[in-house]
N, C-alpha and C positions, 0 to 999 in steps of 0.2 A: 231125157226128161219130159215127160208127156205134157205137152202144151194146155191140154185141160186140166190140170191139177191147181186148186185154188191155190189164192196168195198161202192161207193157212196152212194147207198142206204141205207145201213149199218151205216155209219157214220153220215147219217141223220138223221135216225134212233134215235140214240144216242143223236145226238144233241138234240133231238125230246125229249129225257126221260129227260134228265139235264134239260130244262126249265119244265116239268112238276114235276120235283122233287124239283126244287129252288123255285117253285111257294108255296112250303109248304100247301098247299089245298089237299095232298091226307091221306088217313088214313094209318098208320104204317103198314096194311100186304100190303096193293098196293103200298107202296113207296121200301117195302122189295122185291116185283115181279119184279116191275119195276127196283131197281138193280141189278137183278140176270139177268133181261135180259140182261139189260147195258154191266155185265160182260161179258156174251157169245157174244153177240154182238162185244166188244171189243175184245177178244181171234178169234173170228174170221175175224176181221181185222187185227191182229196182225200176223196170218197166212196165210191172202192174201199178206200183204205187206212180209214177209218173201221169198214166192213164186217168187213175183218180183222183187226181190232185188237178190236171184238166176241165174234169167233171165239175168237180168242187166249186173252181172258179168260174167255171160257166154256169153254173147255178146262182151263184154268191152276185156274180155282175149282171145278170138276167132277172133279179128279184123272184128267184125261185122259180122263174119261169122257162123250162127248159124240156124239148119234146123227147120222149122216151129214145128215138132215133139218135139224137144228140148225145144222148148220154151214156146208150150203148155203140156211136160208132167208134170210141177208144179203144174199147173194151177185147 
């Protein structure tokens, strides 16, 4: 997985993997590989969401006054 992938790109890839797996047309080995890729993407998305949650919390707690360095240090 590409670490430079945006949250939206990763989410779209997860949706693509789900559709492919739900089709039932993949051999078992490919299904397992897709599942593994999906789990990695889900973890990536969760980490992104956690970072953004910290940013939103910091902005809220500081009445909207947060430096750009503070905002992007977790991303």
